[in-house]
N, C-alpha and C positions, 0 to 999 in steps of 0.2 A: 621357265619350265620348272615344275616341281619334280624332284627326284623322290621316288618311293620304291621300296623294295617289294616288288611283285613276284610272287612265287612263279616258277615256270608253269605255263599253261593258264595263268590267271586271265590273260588277254587273248587266249586262243579263240578262234572265231566261232566255233560251234562244238557242242558235245551233247551226248544223249542225256535226257533227264533220268533221274533215279528210277522212275517207273517205266522208262523206255517208251512212253507214249508219244513224245514229241521231242525234237531237238531243242536244246538251250542255245541261246545266241549271246555273244559278247556284246556288251553295251556299246551302242553307236556303230557296230559293224554293219556292213551292207545287209547281211542276213537279218540282223536285229531290226534295222529300219524297214525292211520288207515285211517281216513278221508283224511289227507294230502297225504298219499301214494296213495290212490284212485284218488285224483285229479291229481297227477303227472302221474299216469298210463293212465288216461283218455286223458290227453293232448299228451302223448307219442303216444298213439294209433291214435289220430287224426292228428298228425304232422309227417308224414312219412319221411320228410326230416331230422328229428332228430334221426331216428332209428339207424344209424350207429355210432352215437356219444356216447362217454362215458364221465362221469363227476362225481366228488366227491366233497362234501362240508362238512365242520364241523363248527358249530356255538357253541362256548364254552361260558358257562354262569358263571358269577361271581355274588356274592351277592344274592344267591338263598334264598328267604324268607322262614321262617318257614311255614309249611303247604303246600308248593308247591310240586308237584309230584317229586319223586326222581327216578333216574334210578336204575334198578335192579343190575347193576354193572358198574364200571367205574365212571368217573367224569361227572357232569351235562353238557351235550352237545348233540346237534342234529347232527346226521350224515346222509347224503343223498348220495346214490350211484345210478347212472343211467348208465346202460350198456345193450346192446343188446335188447333195447326196454322194459327193466324192470326197476322198481324203487324200491329201498329199503330204508326205513327210520328206524333209531334206536335212542333211547334216551339213552345215556351213551357211552362214549368212553374212551379208555386208553390214558394217557398223551402222549405216544409216537406216536399215530396215526396222520397221515398227510392227506391232501386232496388238490385238485386243487385250491379250494377256502376255506380260513379259516377266520372266523369272531370271534372276542372276544367282548363280551358286557355283561352288567348287565342283569340278568334274567328278571326283570320287564320291562326294555327297550325292550327286545326281544318280550315279551308278547304284549306290547303296539304296537310294529311294526307289529307283526303278525295279529293284529286286525284292522289295518288301510289299506285301499286301496291305491294304488299308487296315488300320487297327492301332493298338497302343504303341507298338514299336515304331511305326511310321510317324505317328503323332509326336512321339518323344524325339525322334530324329529331327523332325522339322522344328520343334521347339528349341532344341539345342542349336540348330543352324541359325535360327532367327536371333537367339540370344548372343551368339558369337559373331553376329554380323556376316555370316557366310551364306545368307539367303535373303534376297530382296524380291518382292512381288509388287507389280504395278498392273492394275486393270483387273478384269474379272472374266470368268468363263461363261457367265450369263446362262442362257438357256441350255448350253452344252455341258454345264457342270455335272449333271447326273450321268452323262455319257462317260466323262473322264474317270469317275470312280470305278465303274465296271470295266472299262478298257484297261485302266491301270492294273487292276488285279490280274487280268488275263495276260498282260505283258509281263508282270512280275513272275508269273508261273513259268515263263519261257525265257527268263533272263539269267545268265550265269551269275551267281553271287559274286560280290566283290571280295577282296582279301578280308579276313576277319577283323583285323585291327586297322581302323582308319584313323589318321591323325586328326586331332581336334584343333 
C-alpha cells in the first residue's frame, strides 16, 4: 500500500459541483461507478451505429493509497463491458480476467486522468506516465474508441479532482 497525505474530504464520496448542476463523485466510489455506467448507457443509446459492437476493458491499479475505495472482491481494477447496447462497469477483477483493452497504472494517476478532459493536460499526463513506466496499454478500443473520448469528458466533469500534488 502506498501512503499519501490526502487532505480531509479528498476521498469523500460525493459533493456538489461548483455550478451546482450535478453531484461530483469520488473516483471508484459506488456513486462514481453508477454515474460512469449511466454516461456509457446514454451515449450507447444516442449512437445507434455502436449498437452491434461489443468491447471489454480492464484498468488495473497499482499503489492504491490508504483510504481509497476498495473493491468488494478481487484486485483493484475497473472492468467495462459493452455488448448488445448495454454497459456494465465493475470495480474489482480476478487476476486471470482479460479484455480487449488492458491498462495498468497507478491508482492516483488513474484518478487524475479520470478528472481531466481530453486535451493538452491529459496528453501530457499520459506521456509522463508512459515515460516513467507508470502506464502500460495492451490492445485497442477499436470501433468503440470514439465513444470513449466523449464519455471520458462527461465523466471528468463529474469526478472529484484528486489532491493537487501527485507523486511522480
